[in-house]
N, C-alpha and C positions, 0 to 999 in steps of 0.2 A: 084335424092336424096331420098333415103327411110326415111319417117318420123318416129318418135317414136309413137306407138300406144298403149295406156294402157287400157286394159279391166279389169274394177272394179269386184272384187269378189261380190257375192250376198248378204252377210250378213254383216250388219255394227256393229261395236263394240264400237263406240263412236263418240263423235263429239266436236266441238270446234267453238268459234266465236273469230276473231281477227279484230280489226278495223285497216283501213289504215291510217298510219301517214303521215305526211308531209315529214318525214325522208325517206320514202319508195319510194317517187317519183324520177324518174330520169330525164335525159335531154329529154326525149320524152314525158315528162308530164303524164306518167303513171308508174305504179308499175315497179321497175326493178327486173330482175331475182334474184338477191341476196335477195331481199326482199320477194320474193316467197318462196325461201329456208328458210328464217327465219320464215315466216308464218307456214311452214310445221312442222319445228322444235317445234314452240310454240304449235300448235295443239297436237303433240305427248306429250309434256310435261304437257299440260293440261290433256290429257287422262291417262297417267301415274299418275298424282297427285291425280285424282280421286280415286285410288287405293293405296294412300300413297306410292307410288313409284317415283323414279327419274331414270334418265339415270345411275346414279352412285349407284343407290340401287335398283335394279331390282331383288327382292326376294333373296337377299344376293349375287348378282353378279353385273356386269356392263352391259352396252349395248354400243356397237361402231357400227357405220353406215358401211356397206361395198359397197354399192352402192345407187345411186339416179338418178331417171329419172323423167322428167317433160313433160308433153305434154300441152302446152299453147293453150288456145282456144279463149279466148277475152282479152281485155285489162282490167285492173283494176285502179280506180283512187281514189284520195284523197276523203275521205268521205264514201268510200264503207265500209261496214261491210261484212267481208268474213266468211261464214259459211262452216267450214270443216267437211265432214263425213269421219270416218277413218273405214277402213275395214282391215280384216287379211287375207292373202293369204297363200301359202305354209308354212308349219311348218316342220323344221328338227330337228336333235338332238341337234345343236348349234344355230340355226338361224331360224328367221321368216320374212316375208314380210308383211309390212304395205302399204297399200293403201290409197290414199287421193282424195276427190273430193271437189274442192274449188269452190263456188258459191257466188253470191250476190243477193239481192233483189233491182231492180230499178224499182220504181213505182209499177206496177202490173205483172212486168216480173222477172222471176228467171233466171239469166245469169249464165251460166256454164264457169268459168274462167279458171281452169286447172285441170288435173288429174296428180296424182304423186305416184311413188312407192319409198319406200326405203327398203333395205335389212338391217335387224337388226341382230347382231350377239351378243350373251352373251360371255363377254370378262373378263379376269382376268388382270387388269392393272398391277399388281405386277409381274405376270410371263409372261406377254405378249403373252397370249394364248387364243383362244376361248375354252370355257367351255360348258358343257351340260346345256340346259335350266332348270333352277330349276322347281321342280314340281308344286310349288305355282304359278310360272309364266305361266306354261303350263295350269293350271286350269283357271287363267285369260284370257289367249288367247282363250281356247276351251269353257269356259262357256260363252262367249259373241258370240259364233258362232250360 
């Protein structure tokens, strides 16, 4: 079975920090898959918020996720502080890729927990159609490159 392999772009555009809560722990006594997805969402919201954007107001349009991939590397546990580095990949007329590196510090070791990728599409929820990335949003994506 072929495993997902995520190669991170070279230039980071942002970062976020998310503590692991007890509610994130599953029956295996580690962070569950759905919690990793929520951490990725939280990191994206923190990054957007630093530019006074949200997923519902991204330079006068909205965002919708078109795809998600996660490459798990190590378990994460209650008490971990997850450091997320965000990168931008390919940008098209209506969409762009965001990549995430999730890690934590345990003692003197930096532990890579996962890598992820989301495809983000600029979307008009009223017409239910993809729309062009607004110029202000493009500047945010490109100025951080």
